[in-house]
C-alpha positions as CSV (number, residue, x, y, z in Angstrom):
1,M,67.5,43.0,-47.6
2,R,70.4,40.4,-47.2
3,V,73.0,40.7,-50.0
4,P,74.7,37.4,-51.0
5,D,78.4,37.1,-50.3
6,Q,78.9,36.4,-54.1
7,I,77.9,40.0,-54.7
8,R,80.2,41.4,-52.0
9,N,83.2,39.3,-53.2
10,T,83.2,40.7,-56.7
11,V,85.2,43.8,-55.9
12,M,89.0,44.2,-55.9
13,F,91.2,47.1,-54.8
14,V,93.8,48.6,-57.1
15,R,96.5,51.2,-56.9
16,G,99.7,52.2,-58.6
17,E,102.8,50.5,-57.3
18,D,104.2,53.8,-56.0
19,D,100.9,55.1,-54.6
20,E,100.5,55.2,-50.8
21,E,97.0,53.7,-50.5
22,Y,94.3,52.0,-52.5
23,R,92.0,54.6,-54.1
24,G,90.3,52.6,-56.8
25,T,88.1,49.6,-57.2
26,A,87.8,47.0,-60.0
27,F,86.0,43.8,-60.8
28,I,86.3,40.8,-63.1
29,V,84.0,40.2,-66.1
30,T,84.2,36.9,-67.9
31,V,83.4,36.3,-71.6
32,P,82.8,32.8,-73.0
33,G,85.1,31.6,-75.7
34,V,84.3,29.2,-78.6
35,N,85.8,26.1,-76.9
36,D,83.9,26.1,-73.6
37,N,86.6,28.4,-72.1
38,H,86.2,31.8,-70.6
39,F,88.3,34.9,-70.7
40,G,88.6,37.2,-67.7
41,F,88.8,41.0,-68.0
42,T,89.5,43.6,-65.3
43,V,87.1,46.5,-65.4
44,T,87.4,49.8,-63.6
45,A,86.7,53.5,-64.1
46,R,88.4,55.3,-66.9
47,H,90.2,57.8,-64.6
48,V,91.5,54.9,-62.5
49,A,92.9,53.1,-65.6
50,E,94.4,56.3,-66.9
51,H,96.3,56.7,-63.6
52,L,97.5,53.1,-63.9
53,Q,98.3,53.1,-67.6
54,G,102.0,52.7,-68.3
55,K,102.8,51.8,-64.6
56,N,103.2,48.7,-62.6
57,Y,100.2,48.4,-60.4
58,L,98.8,46.3,-57.6
59,V,95.6,44.4,-57.2
60,R,94.6,43.4,-53.7
61,I,92.3,40.4,-53.3
62,N,91.3,38.1,-50.4
63,K,92.2,34.5,-50.4
64,K,89.9,31.7,-49.3
65,D,91.9,31.2,-46.1
66,G,90.9,34.8,-45.1
67,T,94.2,36.5,-45.8
68,P,94.8,39.0,-48.6
69,V,97.2,38.6,-51.5
70,V,98.6,41.4,-53.6
71,M,98.9,40.6,-57.3
72,H,101.1,42.6,-59.7
73,G,99.9,44.1,-62.9
74,R,102.4,45.2,-65.5
75,A,103.1,48.6,-67.0
76,D,102.7,47.2,-70.5
77,D,99.2,45.8,-69.9
78,P,97.0,47.2,-72.6
79,W,93.9,49.2,-71.5
80,W,90.9,49.5,-73.7
81,F,88.5,52.5,-73.5
82,H,85.3,53.3,-75.3
83,P,86.2,53.5,-79.0
84,T,84.2,56.6,-79.9
85,E,83.2,58.4,-76.7
86,K,86.2,57.8,-74.4
87,E,85.8,61.1,-72.6
88,N,82.1,60.5,-71.9
89,V,82.2,56.8,-70.8
90,D,84.0,56.4,-67.5
91,A,85.0,52.8,-68.0
92,A,88.2,50.8,-69.0
93,V,89.0,47.2,-69.5
94,T,92.2,45.1,-69.5
95,L,93.0,41.4,-69.5
96,F,92.8,39.8,-66.1
97,A,96.3,38.4,-66.1
98,P,98.1,39.5,-62.9
99,A,101.3,37.6,-61.9
100,Y,99.8,35.0,-59.5
101,M,99.7,31.3,-60.2
102,H,97.0,30.0,-57.8
103,L,93.8,31.7,-58.9
104,S,91.7,28.9,-57.5
105,Q,92.8,30.0,-54.0
106,L,91.3,33.5,-54.4
107,E,87.9,34.5,-52.9
108,V,86.8,36.6,-55.8
109,E,83.6,36.2,-57.8
110,H,83.5,37.1,-61.5
111,I,80.6,38.7,-63.3
112,P,79.6,36.7,-66.4
113,I,78.2,38.7,-69.3
114,A,75.1,36.5,-69.0
115,M,74.4,38.4,-65.8
116,F,74.4,41.8,-67.6
117,A,71.1,43.7,-67.5
118,D,71.0,44.6,-71.2
119,E,68.0,45.9,-73.0
120,K,66.5,42.4,-73.5
121,V,66.9,41.4,-69.9
122,I,65.5,44.7,-68.6
123,A,62.4,44.3,-70.8
124,A,61.9,40.6,-70.0
125,H,62.2,41.1,-66.3
126,N,60.5,44.5,-66.1
127,I,63.5,46.2,-64.4
128,G,62.8,49.9,-63.8
129,V,62.3,52.8,-61.5
130,G,62.1,51.8,-57.8
131,D,64.0,48.5,-58.1
132,E,66.7,48.0,-55.5
133,I,70.4,48.5,-56.4
134,F,73.5,47.4,-54.5
135,I,77.0,49.0,-54.9
136,T,80.0,47.0,-53.8
137,G,83.0,49.2,-53.1
138,L,86.0,50.4,-51.2
139,F,85.6,52.1,-47.8
140,T,88.5,54.6,-48.2
141,K,88.4,55.5,-44.5
142,V,89.5,52.0,-43.4
143,Q,92.4,50.5,-45.4
144,E,95.0,49.3,-42.9
145,T,93.2,45.9,-42.4
146,T,94.4,42.3,-42.5
147,K,92.1,41.7,-45.5
148,N,89.9,43.5,-48.0
149,I,86.6,44.6,-46.4
150,P,84.3,45.8,-49.1
151,I,81.2,47.8,-48.2
152,I,77.7,47.6,-49.7
153,R,75.8,50.8,-50.4
154,T,72.1,50.4,-51.2
155,G,69.5,52.5,-53.1
156,T,67.0,52.4,-55.9
157,I,66.8,53.3,-59.6
158,A,65.6,56.8,-59.8
159,M,65.5,57.2,-63.6
160,M,66.1,54.9,-66.5
161,P,68.1,56.1,-69.6
162,G,66.0,57.9,-72.1
163,E,67.6,61.2,-72.9
164,K,71.3,62.0,-72.3
165,L,72.1,63.5,-68.9
166,P,74.3,66.5,-68.2
167,F,77.4,65.4,-66.3
168,G,80.3,67.9,-66.1
169,D,80.8,69.4,-69.5
170,A,79.3,66.4,-71.4
171,L,76.0,64.7,-72.1
172,I,76.0,61.1,-71.2
173,D,73.8,58.0,-71.3
174,A,73.4,56.8,-67.7
175,Y,71.1,55.3,-65.1
176,L,70.3,57.7,-62.2
177,I,70.3,56.0,-58.9
178,E,69.3,57.3,-55.4
179,S,72.1,56.3,-53.0
180,R,74.5,57.9,-50.5
181,S,78.1,58.3,-51.6
182,I,81.1,58.9,-49.4
183,G,83.9,58.5,-51.9
184,G,85.8,55.4,-53.1
185,L,82.9,54.1,-55.2
186,R,83.8,55.2,-58.7
187,G,84.4,52.2,-60.8
188,S,82.5,50.0,-58.4
189,P,80.0,47.4,-59.8
190,V,76.3,48.1,-59.4
191,F,73.7,45.3,-59.2
192,V,70.0,45.5,-59.5
193,R,67.5,43.1,-58.0
194,E,64.4,42.6,-60.0
195,T,61.0,43.1,-58.4
196,L,58.6,40.2,-58.9
197,S,54.8,40.5,-58.8
198,I,52.4,37.9,-57.4
199,S,48.8,37.6,-58.5
200,I,46.4,37.7,-55.6
201,V,42.9,36.4,-55.9
202,D,40.0,37.2,-53.5
203,P,38.4,33.8,-52.8
204,Q,35.0,35.5,-52.1
205,E,34.9,36.8,-55.6
206,L,35.5,33.5,-57.3
207,P,32.5,32.1,-59.2
208,V,31.1,28.9,-58.0
209,P,31.4,26.3,-60.8
210,E,28.5,24.1,-61.7
211,S,29.0,20.4,-61.4
212,G,31.4,19.1,-64.0
213,A,32.3,22.7,-65.1
214,S,35.5,24.6,-64.5
215,A,35.7,28.1,-63.1
216,M,37.4,30.9,-65.1
217,L,39.1,33.8,-63.5
218,G,38.4,37.2,-64.9
219,S,40.9,40.0,-64.6
220,K,38.7,41.9,-62.1
221,H,39.3,39.1,-59.6
222,V,43.1,39.3,-59.8
223,Q,45.3,41.9,-58.1
224,Q,49.1,42.3,-58.5
225,L,51.2,42.4,-55.4
226,Y,54.7,44.0,-55.9
227,G,57.7,44.0,-53.7
228,V,58.9,40.4,-53.8
229,A,62.7,40.2,-54.4
230,G,63.9,38.4,-57.4
231,R,67.3,37.7,-59.0
232,F,70.3,39.9,-59.2
233,Y,71.6,41.4,-62.4
234,F,74.7,43.5,-63.2
235,L,73.5,47.0,-64.1
236,G,76.8,48.9,-64.6
237,S,79.4,50.8,-62.6
238,V,79.5,54.0,-60.6
239,I,80.9,57.0,-62.5
240,G,80.2,59.8,-60.0
241,H,77.6,61.7,-58.1
242,W,76.1,65.1,-57.6
243,D,77.0,66.9,-54.4
244,V,74.3,68.2,-52.0
245,P,74.4,72.0,-52.4
246,P,75.9,74.0,-49.5
247,G,73.4,74.7,-46.8
248,F,71.2,71.8,-47.7
249,T,70.6,69.1,-45.1
250,T,70.6,65.4,-46.0
251,T,66.8,65.5,-46.2
252,Q,66.8,68.4,-48.6
253,G,69.3,67.2,-51.1
254,G,70.5,63.9,-52.5
255,C,73.0,62.4,-54.8
């Protein structure tokens, strides 16, 4: 399934100023203000933010002319973590305010909170197990390029949150997705595409209306066809994966 460029262009690459290579991904979330303005926040994984905290750091983004630009984050930028479960929620947020004056020249897409798949959106659009997901991330094996080249990993929702899942030494609330992971995706945004259904009516089963009367369709004449792709929603960010046990082939194990 074709993934729009807007989805691919949401990701940025980050690293500490003294690091040798980019090892983390981040994305921008925008929140509306009260005066028709919007505030931008940089979101990444908690462990990435902890590595950057207190340091000058770099954010690499493509410009619209096809070349990359490196923007500078400051050591005194505040990072916010989950207020009550910091160790169990692998996410962190800071203001998107890098030292670069021409943001209109950047080829980066923000994720508005209206795009979030919260509980109401999930219920309204029947998002659930089997729906397609798309992860936009960093291909760590290829970094010496003239511009950012994000990759797209695809998969499906394998389990919706219900009970907490064991992850490391903690129990966490998380979506379980079926997708391959080759590293470099922690902190990457995950999008889900809703699956639409279409009502199919067998013309041979339709009643023939009398003259001047209208035909009514009973439920037995209607079937639902699933598999039609709908809109994208932001589902969350990648926090990690389970490794395939030693000795297992790729068809015997998954992550």
